[in-house]
PDB file of N, CA, C and O in Angstrom, chain B, residues numbered from 101:
ATOM      1  N   MET B 101       9.312   3.292  -7.905  1.00  0.00           N
ATOM      2  CA  MET B 101       7.605   2.830  -6.974  1.00  0.00           C
ATOM      3  C   MET B 101       6.806   2.029  -7.326  1.00  0.00           C
ATOM      4  O   MET B 101       5.825   2.427  -7.954  1.00  0.00           O
ATOM      5  N   GLU B 102       6.960   0.717  -7.052  1.00  0.00           N
ATOM      6  CA  GLU B 102       5.685  -0.014  -7.839  1.00  0.00           C
ATOM      7  C   GLU B 102       4.171   0.109  -6.978  1.00  0.00           C
ATOM      8  O   GLU B 102       3.842   0.440  -5.839  1.00  0.00           O
ATOM      9  N   LEU B 103       3.468  -0.358  -8.220  1.00  0.00           N
ATOM     10  CA  LEU B 103       1.504   0.007  -7.246  1.00  0.00           C
ATOM     11  C   LEU B 103       1.536  -1.677  -6.717  1.00  0.00           C
ATOM     12  O   LEU B 103       0.474  -2.114  -6.273  1.00  0.00           O
ATOM     13  N   ARG B 104       2.377  -2.328  -6.750  1.00  0.00           N
ATOM     14  CA  ARG B 104       2.435  -3.262  -5.754  1.00  0.00           C
ATOM     15  C   ARG B 104       2.519  -3.574  -4.362  1.00  0.00           C
ATOM     16  O   ARG B 104       1.987  -4.359  -3.577  1.00  0.00           O
ATOM     17  N   HIS B 105       3.877  -2.151  -4.333  1.00  0.00           N
ATOM     18  CA  HIS B 105       3.939  -1.582  -3.110  1.00  0.00           C
ATOM     19  C   HIS B 105       2.845  -0.667  -2.604  1.00  0.00           C
ATOM     20  O   HIS B 105       2.594  -0.885  -1.419  1.00  0.00           O
ATOM     21  N   LEU B 106       1.990   0.466  -3.256  1.00  0.00           N
ATOM     22  CA  LEU B 106       0.976   0.867  -2.883  1.00  0.00           C
ATOM     23  C   LEU B 106      -0.273   0.274  -2.049  1.00  0.00           C
ATOM     24  O   LEU B 106      -1.001   0.656  -1.133  1.00  0.00           O
ATOM     25  N   GLU B 107      -0.124  -0.871  -2.868  1.00  0.00           N
ATOM     26  CA  GLU B 107      -1.442  -1.549  -2.201  1.00  0.00           C
ATOM     27  C   GLU B 107      -1.228  -2.394  -1.099  1.00  0.00           C
ATOM     28  O   GLU B 107      -2.117  -2.717  -0.311  1.00  0.00           O
ATOM     29  N   TYR B 108       0.293  -2.861  -1.019  1.00  0.00           N
ATOM     30  CA  TYR B 108       0.278  -3.518   0.181  1.00  0.00           C
ATOM     31  C   TYR B 108       0.071  -2.374   1.715  1.00  0.00           C
ATOM     32  O   TYR B 108      -0.470  -2.438   2.819  1.00  0.00           O
ATOM     33  N   PHE B 109       0.823  -1.452   0.967  1.00  0.00           N
ATOM     34  CA  PHE B 109       0.579  -0.393   2.172  1.00  0.00           C
ATOM     35  C   PHE B 109      -0.478   0.039   2.613  1.00  0.00           C
ATOM     36  O   PHE B 109      -0.729   0.178   3.810  1.00  0.00           O
ATOM     37  N   ILE B 110      -1.563   0.423   1.248  1.00  0.00           N
ATOM     38  CA  ILE B 110      -2.901   0.439   1.524  1.00  0.00           C
ATOM     39  C   ILE B 110      -3.820  -0.697   2.364  1.00  0.00           C
ATOM     40  O   ILE B 110      -4.939  -0.648   2.873  1.00  0.00           O
ATOM     41  N   ALA B 111      -2.959  -1.573   2.273  1.00  0.00           N
ATOM     42  CA  ALA B 111      -3.632  -2.793   2.845  1.00  0.00           C
ATOM     43  C   ALA B 111      -2.846  -2.294   4.195  1.00  0.00           C
ATOM     44  O   ALA B 111      -3.372  -1.269   4.628  1.00  0.00           O
ATOM     45  N   VAL B 112      -1.754  -2.728   4.963  1.00  0.00           N
ATOM     46  CA  VAL B 112      -1.690  -2.658   5.790  1.00  0.00           C
ATOM     47  C   VAL B 112      -1.958  -1.071   6.955  1.00  0.00           C
ATOM     48  O   VAL B 112      -2.183  -0.848   8.145  1.00  0.00           O
ATOM     49  N   ALA B 113      -1.811  -0.520   6.046  1.00  0.00           N
ATOM     50  CA  ALA B 113      -2.625   1.102   6.887  1.00  0.00           C
ATOM     51  C   ALA B 113      -4.311   0.788   6.935  1.00  0.00           C
ATOM     52  O   ALA B 113      -4.911   1.454   7.778  1.00  0.00           O
ATOM     53  N   ALA B 114      -5.197  -0.233   6.052  1.00  0.00           N
ATOM     54  CA  ALA B 114      -6.198  -0.368   6.579  1.00  0.00           C
ATOM     55  C   ALA B 114      -6.563  -1.329   7.875  1.00  0.00           C
ATOM     56  O   ALA B 114      -7.438  -1.055   8.696  1.00  0.00           O
ATOM     57  N   GLU B 115      -5.783  -2.428   7.900  1.00  0.00           N
ATOM     58  CA  GLU B 115      -5.687  -3.672   9.067  1.00  0.00           C
ATOM     59  C   GLU B 115      -5.539  -2.763  10.250  1.00  0.00           C
ATOM     60  O   GLU B 115      -6.221  -2.823  11.273  1.00  0.00           O
ATOM     61  N   LEU B 116      -4.262  -1.643   9.916  1.00  0.00           N
ATOM     62  CA  LEU B 116      -2.935  -1.403  10.765  1.00  0.00           C
ATOM     63  C   LEU B 116      -2.845  -2.668  11.968  1.00  0.00           C
ATOM     64  O   LEU B 116      -3.022  -2.730  13.184  1.00  0.00           O
ATOM     65  N   SER B 117      -2.349  -3.908  10.540  1.00  0.00           N
ATOM     66  CA  SER B 117      -1.443  -5.180  11.243  1.00  0.00           C
ATOM     67  C   SER B 117      -0.934  -6.039   9.978  1.00  0.00           C
ATOM     68  O   SER B 117      -1.487  -6.792   9.176  1.00  0.00           O
ATOM     69  N   PHE B 118      -0.048  -5.725  10.112  1.00  0.00           N
ATOM     70  CA  PHE B 118       0.861  -6.719   8.946  1.00  0.00           C
ATOM     71  C   PHE B 118       0.401  -8.201   8.730  1.00  0.00           C
ATOM     72  O   PHE B 118       0.194  -8.560   7.571  1.00  0.00           O
ATOM     73  N   SER B 119       0.210  -9.168   9.850  1.00  0.00           N
ATOM     74  CA  SER B 119       0.068  -9.800   9.639  1.00  0.00           C
ATOM     75  C   SER B 119      -1.979 -10.314   8.779  1.00  0.00           C
ATOM     76  O   SER B 119      -2.373 -10.864   7.750  1.00  0.00           O
ATOM     77  N   ARG B 120      -2.457  -9.856   9.686  1.00  0.00           N
ATOM     78  CA  ARG B 120      -3.722  -9.585   9.212  1.00  0.00           C
ATOM     79  C   ARG B 120      -3.941  -8.904   7.368  1.00  0.00           C
ATOM     80  O   ARG B 120      -4.860  -9.263   6.632  1.00  0.00           O
ATOM     81  N   ALA B 121      -2.863  -7.909   6.983  1.00  0.00           N
ATOM     82  CA  ALA B 121      -2.831  -7.121   6.235  1.00  0.00           C
ATOM     83  C   ALA B 121      -2.702  -8.057   4.886  1.00  0.00           C
ATOM     84  O   ALA B 121      -3.219  -8.011   3.769  1.00  0.00           O
ATOM     85  N   ALA B 122      -1.454  -9.211   5.745  1.00  0.00           N
ATOM     86  CA  ALA B 122      -0.786 -10.444   4.782  1.00  0.00           C
ATOM     87  C   ALA B 122      -2.278 -10.952   4.232  1.00  0.00           C
ATOM     88  O   ALA B 122      -2.967 -10.570   3.286  1.00  0.00           O
ATOM     89  N   GLU B 123      -2.502 -12.159   5.415  1.00  0.00           N
ATOM     90  CA  GLU B 123      -3.587 -12.265   5.379  1.00  0.00           C
ATOM     91  C   GLU B 123      -4.941 -12.259   4.325  1.00  0.00           C
ATOM     92  O   GLU B 123      -5.426 -13.183   3.671  1.00  0.00           O
ATOM     93  N   ARG B 124      -5.246 -11.156   4.416  1.00  0.00           N
ATOM     94  CA  ARG B 124      -6.197  -9.958   3.303  1.00  0.00           C
ATOM     95  C   ARG B 124      -6.172  -9.713   2.339  1.00  0.00           C
ATOM     96  O   ARG B 124      -6.973  -9.032   1.698  1.00  0.00           O
ATOM     97  N   ILE B 125      -4.514 -10.609   1.766  1.00  0.00           N
ATOM     98  CA  ILE B 125      -4.078  -9.559   0.404  1.00  0.00           C
ATOM     99  C   ILE B 125      -3.255 -11.322  -0.240  1.00  0.00           C
ATOM    100  O   ILE B 125      -2.681 -11.677  -1.270  1.00  0.00           O
ATOM    101  N   HIS B 126      -3.536 -11.792   0.690  1.00  0.00           N
ATOM    102  CA  HIS B 126      -2.841 -13.256   0.642  1.00  0.00           C
ATOM    103  C   HIS B 126      -1.231 -13.533  -0.256  1.00  0.00           C
ATOM    104  O   HIS B 126      -1.013 -14.041  -1.356  1.00  0.00           O
ATOM    105  N   VAL B 127      -0.528 -13.087   0.532  1.00  0.00           N
ATOM    106  CA  VAL B 127       0.878 -12.767   0.644  1.00  0.00           C
ATOM    107  C   VAL B 127       1.387 -12.890   2.151  1.00  0.00           C
ATOM    108  O   VAL B 127       0.917 -12.756   3.281  1.00  0.00           O
ATOM    109  N   VAL B 128       2.770 -13.261   1.472  1.00  0.00           N
ATOM    110  CA  VAL B 128       3.585 -13.674   2.982  1.00  0.00           C
ATOM    111  C   VAL B 128       3.598 -12.849   3.701  1.00  0.00           C
ATOM    112  O   VAL B 128       3.669 -11.798   3.064  1.00  0.00           O
ATOM    113  N   GLN B 129       3.550 -12.563   5.407  1.00  0.00           N
ATOM    114  CA  GLN B 129       4.000 -11.602   5.864  1.00  0.00           C
ATOM    115  C   GLN B 129       5.198 -10.871   6.054  1.00  0.00           C
ATOM    116  O   GLN B 129       5.297  -9.781   6.619  1.00  0.00           O
ATOM    117  N   SER B 130       6.576 -11.905   5.272  1.00  0.00           N
ATOM    118  CA  SER B 130       7.334 -11.141   5.472  1.00  0.00           C
ATOM    119  C   SER B 130       7.921 -10.438   4.712  1.00  0.00           C
ATOM    120  O   SER B 130       8.795  -9.623   5.007  1.00  0.00           O
ATOM    121  N   ALA B 131       7.381 -10.754   3.357  1.00  0.00           N
ATOM    122  CA  ALA B 131       7.428  -9.841   1.662  1.00  0.00           C
ATOM    123  C   ALA B 131       6.566  -8.917   2.157  1.00  0.00           C
ATOM    124  O   ALA B 131       7.108  -7.828   1.970  1.00  0.00           O
ATOM    125  N   LEU B 132       5.448  -8.754   2.723  1.00  0.00           N
ATOM    126  CA  LEU B 132       4.956  -7.809   2.920  1.00  0.00           C
ATOM    127  C   LEU B 132       5.485  -6.299   3.860  1.00  0.00           C
ATOM    128  O   LEU B 132       5.143  -5.125   3.719  1.00  0.00           O
ATOM    129  N   SER B 133       6.397  -6.919   4.782  1.00  0.00           N
ATOM    130  CA  SER B 133       7.204  -6.341   5.488  1.00  0.00           C
ATOM    131  C   SER B 133       7.920  -5.527   4.971  1.00  0.00           C
ATOM    132  O   SER B 133       7.969  -4.353   5.338  1.00  0.00           O
ATOM    133  N   VAL B 134       8.764  -6.138   3.797  1.00  0.00           N
ATOM    134  CA  VAL B 134       9.912  -5.857   3.122  1.00  0.00           C
ATOM    135  C   VAL B 134       9.403  -4.747   1.945  1.00  0.00           C
ATOM    136  O   VAL B 134       9.697  -3.568   1.747  1.00  0.00           O
ATOM    137  N   ALA B 135       8.802  -5.379   1.493  1.00  0.00           N
ATOM    138  CA  ALA B 135       8.002  -4.267   0.424  1.00  0.00           C
ATOM    139  C   ALA B 135       7.613  -3.042   1.045  1.00  0.00           C
ATOM    140  O   ALA B 135       7.631  -2.091   0.262  1.00  0.00           O
ATOM    141  N   VAL B 136       7.140  -2.676   2.641  1.00  0.00           N
ATOM    142  CA  VAL B 136       6.584  -1.360   2.996  1.00  0.00           C
ATOM    143  C   VAL B 136       7.675  -0.769   3.246  1.00  0.00           C
ATOM    144  O   VAL B 136       7.842   0.436   3.055  1.00  0.00           O
ATOM    145  N   ALA B 137       9.025  -1.992   3.955  1.00  0.00           N
ATOM    146  CA  ALA B 137       9.978  -1.048   4.271  1.00  0.00           C
ATOM    147  C   ALA B 137      10.557  -0.504   2.820  1.00  0.00           C
ATOM    148  O   ALA B 137      10.808   0.697   2.713  1.00  0.00           O
ATOM    149  N   LYS B 138      10.720  -1.206   1.948  1.00  0.00           N
ATOM    150  CA  LYS B 138      10.976  -0.407   0.746  1.00  0.00           C
ATOM    151  C   LYS B 138      10.873   0.406   0.172  1.00  0.00           C
ATOM    152  O   LYS B 138      11.714   0.875  -0.596  1.00  0.00           O
ATOM    153  N   LEU B 139       9.328   0.965   0.494  1.00  0.00           N
ATOM    154  CA  LEU B 139       8.611   2.095  -0.126  1.00  0.00           C
ATOM    155  C   LEU B 139       9.341   3.059   0.987  1.00  0.00           C
ATOM    156  O   LEU B 139      10.337   3.747   0.763  1.00  0.00           O
ATOM    157  N   GLU B 140       8.807   2.988   1.927  1.00  0.00           N
ATOM    158  CA  GLU B 140       9.651   3.686   3.075  1.00  0.00           C
ATOM    159  C   GLU B 140      11.105   4.483   2.847  1.00  0.00           C
ATOM    160  O   GLU B 140      11.291   5.698   2.914  1.00  0.00           O
ATOM    161  N   LYS B 141      12.022   3.495   2.575  1.00  0.00           N
ATOM    162  CA  LYS B 141      13.795   3.481   2.366  1.00  0.00           C
ATOM    163  C   LYS B 141      13.342   5.031   0.919  1.00  0.00           C
ATOM    164  O   LYS B 141      13.745   6.191   0.829  1.00  0.00           O
ATOM    165  N   GLU B 142      12.078   3.951  -0.188  1.00  0.00           N
ATOM    166  CA  GLU B 142      12.329   5.007  -1.255  1.00  0.00           C
ATOM    167  C   GLU B 142      11.573   6.058  -1.094  1.00  0.00           C
ATOM    168  O   GLU B 142      11.704   6.596  -2.194  1.00  0.00           O
ATOM    169  N   LEU B 143      10.765   6.827  -0.398  1.00  0.00           N
ATOM    170  CA  LEU B 143      10.661   7.859   0.120  1.00  0.00           C
ATOM    171  C   LEU B 143      11.483   8.522   1.074  1.00  0.00           C
ATOM    172  O   LEU B 143      11.536   9.751   1.041  1.00  0.00           O
ATOM    173  N   GLY B 144      12.037   7.971   1.798  1.00  0.00           N
ATOM    174  CA  GLY B 144      12.849   8.445   2.912  1.00  0.00           C
ATOM    175  C   GLY B 144      12.031   9.216   3.880  1.00  0.00           C
ATOM    176  O   GLY B 144      12.372  10.232   4.487  1.00  0.00           O
ATOM    177  N   VAL B 145      11.146   8.718   3.923  1.00  0.00           N
ATOM    178  CA  VAL B 145      10.014   8.737   5.349  1.00  0.00           C
ATOM    179  C   VAL B 145       9.166   7.385   5.968  1.00  0.00           C
ATOM    180  O   VAL B 145       8.787   6.507   5.193  1.00  0.00           O
ATOM    181  N   ALA B 146       8.937   7.311   7.257  1.00  0.00           N
ATOM    182  CA  ALA B 146       8.200   6.497   7.960  1.00  0.00           C
ATOM    183  C   ALA B 146       7.110   7.149   7.759  1.00  0.00           C
ATOM    184  O   ALA B 146       6.876   8.358   7.758  1.00  0.00           O
ATOM    185  N   LEU B 147       6.118   5.761   7.500  1.00  0.00           N
ATOM    186  CA  LEU B 147       4.821   5.625   6.928  1.00  0.00           C
ATOM    187  C   LEU B 147       3.940   5.588   8.601  1.00  0.00           C
ATOM    188  O   LEU B 147       3.028   6.075   9.270  1.00  0.00           O
ATOM    189  N   PHE B 148       5.096   4.568   8.570  1.00  0.00           N
ATOM    190  CA  PHE B 148       4.344   4.011  10.444  1.00  0.00           C
ATOM    191  C   PHE B 148       5.225   3.861  11.668  1.00  0.00           C
ATOM    192  O   PHE B 148       6.436   3.641  11.656  1.00  0.00           O
ATOM    193  N   ASP B 149       4.389   4.022  12.803  1.00  0.00           N
ATOM    194  CA  ASP B 149       4.906   4.009  13.574  1.00  0.00           C
ATOM    195  C   ASP B 149       4.828   2.832  14.055  1.00  0.00           C
ATOM    196  O   ASP B 149       3.704   2.339  14.148  1.00  0.00           O
ATOM    197  N   ARG B 150       5.967   2.082  14.479  1.00  0.00           N
ATOM    198  CA  ARG B 150       6.034   0.903  15.087  1.00  0.00           C
ATOM    199  C   ARG B 150       6.248   0.549  16.142  1.00  0.00           C
ATOM    200  O   ARG B 150       7.313   0.972  16.592  1.00  0.00           O
ATOM    201  N   THR B 151       5.439  -0.343  17.055  1.00  0.00           N
ATOM    202  CA  THR B 151       6.159  -0.919  18.722  1.00  0.00           C
ATOM    203  C   THR B 151       5.783  -2.294  18.440  1.00  0.00           C
ATOM    204  O   THR B 151       5.337  -2.604  17.336  1.00  0.00           O
ATOM    205  N   ARG B 152       5.960  -3.242  19.500  1.00  0.00           N
ATOM    206  CA  ARG B 152       6.133  -4.432  19.681  1.00  0.00           C
ATOM    207  C   ARG B 152       4.836  -4.939  19.644  1.00  0.00           C
ATOM    208  O   ARG B 152       4.635  -6.125  19.384  1.00  0.00           O
ATOM    209  N   ARG B 153       3.793  -4.025  19.918  1.00  0.00           N
ATOM    210  CA  ARG B 153       2.223  -4.325  20.410  1.00  0.00           C
ATOM    211  C   ARG B 153       1.636  -3.829  19.118  1.00  0.00           C
ATOM    212  O   ARG B 153       1.055  -4.670  18.432  1.00  0.00           O
ATOM    213  N   GLN B 154       1.692  -2.714  18.726  1.00  0.00           N
ATOM    214  CA  GLN B 154       0.672  -2.319  17.786  1.00  0.00           C
ATOM    215  C   GLN B 154       1.727  -1.568  16.324  1.00  0.00           C
ATOM    216  O   GLN B 154       2.952  -1.650  16.242  1.00  0.00           O
ATOM    217  N   ILE B 155       1.070  -1.080  15.616  1.00  0.00           N
ATOM    218  CA  ILE B 155       1.699   0.217  14.323  1.00  0.00           C
ATOM    219  C   ILE B 155       0.305   1.051  14.496  1.00  0.00           C
ATOM    220  O   ILE B 155      -0.821   0.707  14.856  1.00  0.00           O
ATOM    221  N   ALA B 156       0.840   2.237  14.102  1.00  0.00           N
ATOM    222  CA  ALA B 156      -0.386   3.604  13.350  1.00  0.00           C
ATOM    223  C   ALA B 156       0.397   4.015  12.377  1.00  0.00           C
ATOM    224  O   ALA B 156       1.358   3.277  12.159  1.00  0.00           O
ATOM    225  N   LEU B 157       0.319   4.751  11.865  1.00  0.00           N
ATOM    226  CA  LEU B 157       0.076   5.515  10.630  1.00  0.00           C
ATOM    227  C   LEU B 157       0.929   6.736  11.219  1.00  0.00           C
ATOM    228  O   LEU B 157       0.467   7.195  12.264  1.00  0.00           O
ATOM    229  N   THR B 158       1.954   7.270  10.793  1.00  0.00           N
ATOM    230  CA  THR B 158       2.199   8.483  11.548  1.00  0.00           C
ATOM    231  C   THR B 158       1.662   9.224  10.639  1.00  0.00           C
ATOM    232  O   THR B 158       0.934   8.686   9.804  1.00  0.00           O
ATOM    233  N   ALA B 159       2.015  11.265  10.581  1.00  0.00           N
ATOM    234  CA  ALA B 159       1.499  12.088   9.812  1.00  0.00           C
ATOM    235  C   ALA B 159       1.597  12.071   8.575  1.00  0.00           C
ATOM    236  O   ALA B 159       0.639  12.192   7.810  1.00  0.00           O
ATOM    237  N   THR B 160       2.961  11.893   8.187  1.00  0.00           N
ATOM    238  CA  THR B 160       3.274  11.417   6.959  1.00  0.00           C
ATOM    239  C   THR B 160       2.667  10.508   6.127  1.00  0.00           C
ATOM    240  O   THR B 160       2.494  10.657   4.917  1.00  0.00           O
ATOM    241  N   GLY B 161       2.212   9.165   7.081  1.00  0.00           N
ATOM    242  CA  GLY B 161       1.786   7.965   6.469  1.00  0.00           C
ATOM    243  C   GLY B 161      -0.056   8.382   5.763  1.00  0.00           C
ATOM    244  O   GLY B 161      -0.605   8.208   4.675  1.00  0.00           O
ATOM    245  N   GLU B 162      -0.485   8.996   7.118  1.00  0.00           N
ATOM    246  CA  GLU B 162      -1.693   9.710   6.575  1.00  0.00           C
ATOM    247  C   GLU B 162      -1.587  10.560   5.092  1.00  0.00           C
ATOM    248  O   GLU B 162      -1.951   9.963   4.079  1.00  0.00           O
ATOM    249  N   VAL B 163      -1.319  11.307   5.035  1.00  0.00           N
ATOM    250  CA  VAL B 163      -1.357  12.074   3.902  1.00  0.00           C
ATOM    251  C   VAL B 163      -0.674  11.478   2.388  1.00  0.00           C
ATOM    252  O   VAL B 163      -0.981  11.947   1.293  1.00  0.00           O
ATOM    253  N   PHE B 164       0.329  10.325   2.601  1.00  0.00           N
ATOM    254  CA  PHE B 164       0.513   9.512   1.553  1.00  0.00           C
ATOM    255  C   PHE B 164      -0.501   7.964   1.524  1.00  0.00           C
ATOM    256  O   PHE B 164      -0.671   7.096   0.668  1.00  0.00           O
ATOM    257  N   LEU B 165      -0.989   8.162   2.832  1.00  0.00           N
ATOM    258  CA  LEU B 165      -2.526   7.165   2.382  1.00  0.00           C
ATOM    259  C   LEU B 165      -3.417   7.554   1.077  1.00  0.00           C
ATOM    260  O   LEU B 165      -3.943   6.839   0.224  1.00  0.00           O
ATOM    261  N   GLU B 166      -3.383   8.954   1.253  1.00  0.00           N
ATOM    262  CA  GLU B 166      -4.854   9.565   0.783  1.00  0.00           C
ATOM    263  C   GLU B 166      -4.524   9.128  -0.766  1.00  0.00           C
ATOM    264  O   GLU B 166      -5.272   8.512  -1.525  1.00  0.00           O
ATOM    265  N   HIS B 167      -2.994   9.689  -1.066  1.00  0.00           N
ATOM    266  CA  HIS B 167      -2.072   9.764  -2.680  1.00  0.00           C
ATOM    267  C   HIS B 167      -2.127   8.307  -3.160  1.00  0.00           C
ATOM    268  O   HIS B 167      -2.619   8.169  -4.280  1.00  0.00           O
ATOM    269  N   ALA B 168      -1.703   7.154  -2.510  1.00  0.00           N
ATOM    270  CA  ALA B 168      -1.763   5.978  -2.604  1.00  0.00           C
ATOM    271  C   ALA B 168      -2.799   5.429  -3.451  1.00  0.00           C
ATOM    272  O   ALA B 168      -2.652   4.741  -4.461  1.00  0.00           O
ATOM    273  N   ARG B 169      -4.238   5.962  -2.712  1.00  0.00           N
ATOM    274  CA  ARG B 169      -5.375   5.348  -2.754  1.00  0.00           C
ATOM    275  C   ARG B 169      -5.690   5.854  -4.251  1.00  0.00           C
ATOM    276  O   ARG B 169      -6.045   5.022  -5.086  1.00  0.00           O
ATOM    277  N   GLU B 170      -5.531   7.558  -4.683  1.00  0.00           N
ATOM    278  CA  GLU B 170      -5.897   7.927  -5.834  1.00  0.00           C
ATOM    279  C   GLU B 170      -5.076   7.204  -7.092  1.00  0.00           C
ATOM    280  O   GLU B 170      -5.482   7.130  -8.252  1.00  0.00           O
ATOM    281  N   VAL B 171      -3.903   6.724  -6.605  1.00  0.00           N
ATOM    282  CA  VAL B 171      -3.230   6.348  -7.633  1.00  0.00           C
ATOM    283  C   VAL B 171      -3.197   5.087  -8.072  1.00  0.00           C
ATOM    284  O   VAL B 171      -2.847   4.826  -9.223  1.00  0.00           O
ATOM    285  N   ILE B 172      -3.535   4.228  -7.257  1.00  0.00           N
ATOM    286  CA  ILE B 172      -4.219   2.712  -7.366  1.00  0.00           C
ATOM    287  C   ILE B 172      -5.370   3.134  -7.686  1.00  0.00           C
ATOM    288  O   ILE B 172      -5.882   2.065  -8.019  1.00  0.00           O
ATOM    289  N   HIS B 173      -6.313   4.051  -7.861  1.00  0.00           N
ATOM    290  CA  HIS B 173      -7.712   4.169  -8.291  1.00  0.00           C
ATOM    291  C   HIS B 173      -7.754   4.605 -10.014  1.00  0.00           C
ATOM    292  O   HIS B 173      -8.453   4.397 -11.006  1.00  0.00           O
ATOM    293  N   ALA B 174      -6.751   5.198  -9.695  1.00  0.00           N
ATOM    294  CA  ALA B 174      -6.015   6.044 -11.768  1.00  0.00           C
ATOM    295  C   ALA B 174      -5.802   4.718 -12.369  1.00  0.00           C
ATOM    296  O   ALA B 174      -6.338   4.370 -13.421  1.00  0.00           O
ATOM    297  N   ALA B 175      -4.822   3.821 -11.512  1.00  0.00           N
ATOM    298  CA  ALA B 175      -4.522   2.819 -12.840  1.00  0.00           C
ATOM    299  C   ALA B 175      -5.422   1.437 -13.053  1.00  0.00           C
ATOM    300  O   ALA B 175      -5.120   0.512 -13.807  1.00  0.00           O
ATOM    301  N   HIS B 176      -6.585   1.518 -12.218  1.00  0.00           N
ATOM    302  CA  HIS B 176      -7.441   0.551 -11.817  1.00  0.00           C
ATOM    303  C   HIS B 176      -8.565   1.128 -13.398  1.00  0.00           C
ATOM    304  O   HIS B 176      -9.107   0.512 -14.315  1.00  0.00           O
ATOM    305  N   ARG B 177      -8.480   2.435 -13.045  1.00  0.00           N
ATOM    306  CA  ARG B 177      -9.468   3.087 -13.986  1.00  0.00           C
ATOM    307  C   ARG B 177      -8.949   2.995 -15.572  1.00  0.00           C
ATOM    308  O   ARG B 177      -9.559   2.652 -16.585  1.00  0.00           O
ATOM    309  N   ALA B 178      -7.574   3.443 -15.374  1.00  0.00           N
ATOM    310  CA  ALA B 178      -7.076   3.341 -17.021  1.00  0.00           C
ATOM    311  C   ALA B 178      -6.853   2.159 -17.626  1.00  0.00           C
ATOM    312  O   ALA B 178      -6.987   2.105 -18.848  1.00  0.00           O
ATOM    313  N   SER B 179      -6.392   0.757 -16.734  1.00  0.00           N
ATOM    314  CA  SER B 179      -6.722  -0.486 -17.505  1.00  0.00           C
ATOM    315  C   SER B 179      -8.109  -0.638 -17.805  1.00  0.00           C
ATOM    316  O   SER B 179      -8.447  -1.153 -18.871  1.00  0.00           O
ATOM    317  N   HIS B 180      -9.223  -0.108 -16.694  1.00  0.00           N
ATOM    318  CA  HIS B 180     -10.548  -0.538 -17.485  1.00  0.00           C
ATOM    319  C   HIS B 180     -10.865  -0.428 -18.745  1.00  0.00           C
ATOM    320  O   HIS B 180     -11.189  -1.236 -19.616  1.00  0.00           O
ATOM    321  N   ARG B 181     -10.655   1.192 -18.683  1.00  0.00           N
ATOM    322  CA  ARG B 181     -10.774   2.071 -20.242  1.00  0.00           C
ATOM    323  C   ARG B 181     -10.119   1.078 -20.882  1.00  0.00           C
ATOM    324  O   ARG B 181     -10.888   0.327 -21.482  1.00  0.00           O
ATOM    325  N   SER B 182      -9.012   0.813 -20.966  1.00  0.00           N
ATOM    326  CA  SER B 182      -8.138   1.018 -22.229  1.00  0.00           C
ATOM    327  C   SER B 182      -8.759  -0.684 -22.923  1.00  0.00           C
ATOM    328  O   SER B 182      -8.465  -1.006 -24.074  1.00  0.00           O
ATOM    329  N   ARG B 183      -9.385  -1.358 -22.256  1.00  0.00           N
ATOM    330  CA  ARG B 183     -10.040  -2.460 -22.216  1.00  0.00           C
ATOM    331  C   ARG B 183     -10.934  -2.467 -23.501  1.00  0.00           C
ATOM    332  O   ARG B 183     -10.940  -2.868 -24.665  1.00  0.00           O
ATOM    333  N   ILE B 184     -11.762  -1.711 -22.495  1.00  0.00           N
ATOM    334  CA  ILE B 184     -12.979  -1.157 -23.043  1.00  0.00           C
ATOM    335  C   ILE B 184     -13.015  -0.786 -24.394  1.00  0.00           C
ATOM    336  O   ILE B 184     -13.881  -1.290 -25.109  1.00  0.00           O
ATOM    337  N   THR B 185     -12.050   0.176 -24.952  1.00  0.00           N
ATOM    338  CA  THR B 185     -11.671   0.488 -25.958  1.00  0.00           C
ATOM    339  C   THR B 185     -11.242  -0.101 -26.960  1.00  0.00           C
ATOM    340  O   THR B 185     -11.457   0.284 -28.109  1.00  0.00           O
ATOM    341  N   ALA B 186     -10.463  -1.288 -26.598  1.00  0.00           N
ATOM    342  CA  ALA B 186      -9.843  -2.157 -27.247  1.00  0.00           C
ATOM    343  C   ALA B 186     -11.527  -2.955 -28.057  1.00  0.00           C
ATOM    344  O   ALA B 186     -11.910  -3.211 -29.199  1.00  0.00           O
ATOM    345  N   ILE B 187     -11.919  -3.050 -27.068  1.00  0.00           N
ATOM    346  CA  ILE B 187     -13.295  -3.718 -27.581  1.00  0.00           C
ATOM    347  C   ILE B 187     -13.696  -3.508 -28.492  1.00  0.00           C
ATOM    348  O   ILE B 187     -13.799  -4.200 -29.504  1.00  0.00           O
ATOM    349  N   ASN B 188     -14.121  -2.048 -28.171  1.00  0.00           N
ATOM    350  CA  ASN B 188     -15.005  -0.854 -29.402  1.00  0.00           C
ATOM    351  C   ASN B 188     -14.115  -1.042 -30.170  1.00  0.00           C
ATOM    352  O   ASN B 188     -14.118  -0.486 -31.268  1.00  0.00           O
TER     353      ASN B 188
END
């Protein structure tokens, strides 16, 4: 599981739109869709209910979103603290 895939998932969950999420994080929509699909395949669950007109988080997606945010925040904190330690 890649942090980038978690970040992509979080963006799509926030926007509830692949196209708006792609614009927000400056990636091509097809790459975003592929990354989220790979994440779902790796997890073995559907994170989104998709129809032609809209998407919504599944119950599993809602639970995963909470944990994905925690992982991303922890990774950013670890990176920040490492840089601070290196300076001192």
